[in-house]
N, C-alpha and C positions, 0 to 999 in steps of 0.2 A: 614056474616063477610067476607068470600072470595069472593062472588059475589060482594059486595059493594067495596072492595078494587080493585078488578079486574076491576070494571066499572070505579073506579078513575084512575086506571093505564091507560085505554083507552083513558080517556080524558087528562090526563096529557101527554101522549105520542102524542096524535093527535094534540094538540095545540102547541107542540114544547117545553113543559114545562120541560122536563127532558134533561140533557145535553147528549151528546154521548161521552163525556170524562169519563172514568170509575170511577174514584175516585170522581170526582164532581157529578156524577150520584148517586153514593152511599150516598153522603151527601144530596142530594136533596131527595132521596127516603126516607132516614131516617126522614128528616124534615117533609115530607108529611105524612108518615106513623105514626108519633107521634100524629097527630090529632085525627084520628079515634080511636087510642089506648086509648085516654083520654075519648072520647065520649062514647065508649062502656063500658069502665069501670065505668063511671058515671051512666049510664043506669042499669048496673048489680048491682051496689052499691044501687041505689034507689030501685030497685025491691026486692033485696034479703037479704041485711044487715040490721041489726037492727038500729033503729033510733039513732043518735048520733055516730056511728061508721062510718068510711069512710076508703077509700084506698088511700088518697092523700099523697102518699109518699114524693113528693118534699117538700111541706110546713112543714112536721115534720122532714125532714132531715135538713132544713134550721134552724128550731127551735132548733134542737139538737147541731148544730154547734154554734149557737149563744149562747147557754147555756155553752157549752164547753169554749168558749171565753169570758164569762161574760158579754154578751150583751143583751140587750132588743130590739127586732126589732118591729117597727110599722107594722100594717096590710099591707100596701101598700108595703113597703120594704120587707116584708116576701114573699109576692106573687110575686113581682118582681124578687126576689132572686130564688124562686122556679121554676118560668118560665125560667129563665136563665139556672137552672140546667137541666130542663126537655129538652129544646132545645140543650143544650150543649151534654146531653146524647144522644139524636137522631143523631147530627152531628157525634159523635164518633163513634156509634154503625153502623151508615150508611157507614161511612168511613171504618170502620173494615169489613163490609160486601163487599164493593167495592173491597177491597185488597183480601179477601178470594174468591170472585167470580173469580177475574183474575186467581188465582192459580189452583182452583178445578172445576169451572164452574158447580156447582150443579144445578139440576132442582130447580126452585123456591119454590116448596112445600118441598123439602129436606132441602134447604139452609134456607128457613124461620122458618121451625120447629127447625132446629139446632140452628139458632140464638136465637129464643124465649127460648129454652130449656137452652142454655148457660146463657142468661141474668137471667133467673128465678134461675138456679143452683148457681150463684155467688152472687144472691141478698137474696134470701128468706129462704133458709134452716138454721139449726142453726149456721153454720159456714159462712153464707152469710153477705155481707156488711151491708144490711139494720138491721139485727138483731145485728150484732156486735157493730154497732154504736149506738143502742138503738132506732132507728128510727121505727123498726116494732118488734112486739113480736115473739118470736121463734114459730115455726110451732105448737108445742102442745099446745100453748096458744091461737092460731087463730081459729075462727069457721070455719067451712067447706065453709060457704058463703064467708068470706074474703079470705080464700085460693083459691077459684074458681075466685075471681075477680083479684086477684094478678097473678095467672096464666094466665088467660085470656089476661090480659093487655100485659104480656111478648109475649105471642104467637101472638096477633094481631099485635104487633109491628114488630116481626120478620117476620111473614107471609107478612104483609103490605110492608115492606122494600123490601124483595126478590121479591114479586110480582111486584112491582113498578119498581125495578131495572132490573128484566129479561124482562120486556114487550119489551122495545125496542132492547134488544139483540137478542130475537128470530126473529125480523124482519131483521136482518142483515146478511149477509152471511159472511164466513170468510174473503173473500177478502175485506170487507168493515169494518173491525174491528176497533173501535175508537183508537186513540193514548192515551198513559199513561198520566195521569194528571187530 
C-alpha cells in the first residue's frame, strides 16, 4: 500500500502532475488517492468478504438518499451519483488536508494516519454518518472482514493523500514555498 502510493507520488510529481499551489495540490492529491482506495478495498472485498456482501458505501448512500426522497434510480444514475459522491468526498478531504498541512506541516505518515482515522471516526462508529443515515450497519453488526475493508479504505485514502501531497513539499526549501491558493 505505502510503496505503491509512494511510487505513484514519484510519478505524479516527476511529470508535473501535482500543483505547487497548496490548496489545489490538496485537491489533486485527494482525487488521485481516491483511486487506489477503491482498488485496494475491492481486492480485499473479493478476498475476504462473504459472497453478496460489499463495501460499496457510495451506491448504498445514494440509494438511501433516493429512498428518503421517494425516488427510484436506475442503475446508471445510481452509479453516476455514487461516483460524484466519491470524487466530491475526495476533493473535500484533499482540500481539508491542504489547509491542515499549511497550519501544522505534519510528516506525511502522521498526517495521513490522522486523516484516515478522522474519516473512519466520523463515518463508521455507531455515531458515524454512514451508520446514522442507514447506509452502513453499526459496528456490532458488521463482520471483522467488512470492518477491516472499511478501515483499510479510510487509511489508504488518508495515507495516499498525505504522501502525494507531501512528496513535492519535501523537495522545496523554505524560500521556495508556493503561494496560497
